[in-house]
C-alpha positions in Angstrom: -56.1 -22.4 -39.5 -59.5 -23.9 -39.5 -60.5 -26.6 -41.8 -61.3 -26.0 -45.2 -65.2 -25.8 -45.4 -66.6 -27.1 -48.5 -67.1 -24.5 -51.4 -70.4 -23.4 -52.7 -71.8 -24.9 -55.4 -70.4 -22.7 -58.5 -73.3 -21.3 -60.8 -73.2 -22.7 -64.3 -70.0 -22.0 -66.7 -70.1 -18.8 -68.4 -70.6 -19.1 -71.9 -67.5 -19.9 -73.8 -67.6 -16.8 -76.2 -68.3 -14.5 -73.5 -65.2 -15.9 -71.9 -63.1 -16.1 -74.8 -63.8 -12.0 -75.5 -63.4 -11.0 -71.9 -60.4 -8.9 -70.7 -58.2 -10.6 -68.2 -59.7 -8.6 -65.3 -62.9 -10.0 -66.4 -61.6 -13.6 -66.2 -60.0 -12.9 -63.0 -63.4 -11.8 -61.2 -65.2 -14.5 -63.0 -63.1 -16.9 -61.6 -63.5 -15.7 -58.0 -67.4 -15.5 -58.5 -67.4 -19.0 -59.7 -64.4 -20.4 -57.8 -62.8 -21.5 -61.1 -59.3 -22.2 -60.6 -58.5 -23.0 -64.3 -59.9 -19.5 -65.2 -58.1 -17.7 -62.3 -54.8 -19.6 -63.9 -55.7 -18.2 -67.5 -56.2 -15.0 -65.7 -53.0 -14.6 -63.8 -50.7 -16.1 -67.2 -52.2 -12.6 -69.1 -49.2 -10.2 -68.2 -52.3 -7.1 -68.7 -53.9 -8.7 -65.3 -54.5 -6.5 -62.3 -55.0 -8.9 -59.2 -56.5 -5.6 -57.5 -58.7 -4.6 -60.5 -62.1 -3.1 -58.9 -65.2 -2.8 -60.9 -67.9 -0.4 -60.8 -68.7 -1.5 -57.3 -65.1 -1.0 -56.1 -64.9 -4.9 -55.7 -61.9 -6.8 -56.0 -61.4 -10.4 -57.2 -60.8 -10.9 -53.5 -64.4 -9.4 -52.4 -65.7 -11.6 -54.8 -64.3 -14.7 -53.7 -65.0 -13.8 -49.9 -68.9 -13.0 -51.0 -69.2 -16.4 -52.9 -67.3 -18.5 -50.3 -64.7 -19.3 -53.3 -62.3 -21.4 -51.4 -60.6 -22.9 -53.9 -59.4 -19.9 -55.5 -59.0 -18.0 -52.6 -55.4 -19.0 -51.5 -54.2 -18.6 -54.9 -55.6 -14.6 -54.6 -53.9 -14.1 -51.4 -50.8 -15.5 -52.6 -50.4 -13.5 -55.5 -47.6 -11.1 -54.6 -49.4 -7.7 -55.7 -52.7 -8.4 -53.6 -53.9 -6.0 -51.4 -56.0 -7.3 -49.1 -57.4 -4.1 -47.5 -59.0 -2.6 -50.2 -62.3 -1.1 -49.7 -65.4 -1.0 -51.8 -67.6 1.8 -52.8 -70.7 1.5 -51.5 -70.0 0.5 -47.9 -66.5 1.2 -48.0 -66.0 -2.6 -46.7 -63.0 -4.8 -47.0 -62.7 -8.3 -47.7 -62.4 -9.0 -43.7 -65.7 -6.9 -43.4 -67.6 -9.4 -45.9 -66.1 -12.4 -44.7 -67.4 -11.4 -41.0 -70.7 -11.2 -42.2 -70.7 -14.4 -43.8 -73.0 -17.4 -41.7 -71.1 -19.8 -39.5 -72.3 -23.0 -41.2 -69.2 -25.5 -41.5 -66.9 -23.1 -39.8 -67.1 -21.1 -43.2 -66.7 -17.9 -41.6 -63.7 -18.8 -39.3 -62.0 -20.3 -42.2 -62.4 -16.9 -44.6 -61.5 -14.5 -41.7 -58.3 -16.4 -40.5 -57.3 -17.0 -44.1 -57.4 -13.0 -44.5 -55.8 -12.3 -41.0 -53.0 -14.7 -41.6 -52.8 -12.9 -45.0 -51.9 -9.7 -43.2 -55.4 -8.0 -43.4 -56.0 -4.8 -41.1 -58.9 -5.7 -38.8 -58.7 -2.1 -37.7 -60.2 -0.6 -40.9 -63.6 1.2 -40.5 -66.5 0.9 -43.1 -68.8 3.5 -44.2 -70.2 3.3 -40.8 -67.3 3.6 -39.0 -67.5 -0.1 -37.8 -64.7 -2.5 -38.1 -65.0 -6.2 -38.9 -65.6 -7.3 -35.2 -68.0 -4.8 -34.7 -70.4 -6.5 -37.2 -70.5 -9.6 -34.9 -73.6 -10.1 -32.7 -72.6 -9.0 -28.9 -71.8 -11.8 -26.8 -74.2 -13.1 -24.6 -74.3 -12.2 -20.9 -73.2 -15.1 -18.5 -75.7 -16.9 -16.6 -75.8 -18.2 -13.1 -76.5 -21.2 -12.6 -75.8 -23.2 -9.3 -72.3 -22.1 -8.1 -71.0 -21.9 -11.7 -71.0 -19.5 -14.2 -72.3 -20.4 -17.8 -72.7 -18.7 -21.0 -74.7 -18.9 -24.1 -71.3 -18.7 -25.8 -70.1 -22.0 -24.0 -71.2 -24.3 -27.1 -70.6 -21.3 -29.7 -72.5 -23.5 -32.1 -72.3 -20.8 -35.0 -68.2 -20.2 -34.1 -69.2 -16.7 -33.3 -66.7 -16.5 -30.6 -64.1 -18.2 -32.3 -64.4 -15.4 -34.9 -64.4 -13.0 -32.5 -61.2 -14.3 -31.0 -59.3 -14.5 -34.0 -60.1 -10.7 -34.7 -58.9 -9.8 -31.6 -55.5 -11.6 -32.1 -55.3 -9.8 -35.5 -56.2 -6.3 -33.9 -53.8 -6.6 -31.1 -51.0 -7.5 -33.8 -51.9 -4.6 -35.8 -52.4 -2.4 -33.1 -48.7 -2.6 -31.6 -47.4 -2.6 -35.4 -49.5 0.6 -36.2 -47.5 3.6 -37.2 -47.2 6.3 -39.9 -49.9 9.3 -40.6 -53.5 8.8 -39.5 -56.3 7.7 -41.3 -59.9 8.3 -40.1 -60.5 4.8 -41.6 -58.4 3.0 -39.1 -59.7 2.4 -35.4 -57.5 4.0 -32.9 -56.4 2.4 -29.7 -59.4 3.9 -28.0 -61.7 1.8 -30.2 -60.2 -1.5 -29.2 -61.5 -3.3 -26.5 -59.3 -6.0 -25.0 -61.3 -9.1 -23.4 -59.0 -9.3 -20.8 -59.8 -6.0 -19.8 -63.2 -6.7 -19.4 -64.1 -7.7 -15.6 -65.8 -10.9 -14.8 -68.6 -10.9 -12.8 
């Protein structure tokens, strides 16, 4: 797994009275948004909490942990026995993995989020509202350029980690494609949708 990048600075803590009157699920979502481990543990200690609780937008604590790059609470959420890593939100029908792929590449953050989710079993074949898998949200790879007698690519430096993320998603896609089974689902990509880098002929 990639080195854990520094988390974004959390916003100021919520007012104490507001937190005191909040439900366990509201505290859970707040903890995910603010990267507050103490608040998360308090929410998990409440027997009424639902780790897969979705708010009005259909986002779960896992969605918000990805959106806000809450790396401290992310592992705790993923380790919860009942955590569903593939829930889709309402507006764009995006899973947390879609959101992680759309993160910027600074400090290895995007790669860390993507690898954390795929290692927890996130399905990279699920399509969003627009029929796109997480890997489809990445910019296309730059074509190789010929310099002298050697092919070189703009991806060789991979400064923002895009190609490392693409490789991680392709590995996860291959693993899920091999284990896929059961009834069909329009939100799940078929084998025909998956392009294996090894199948693409080089120049």
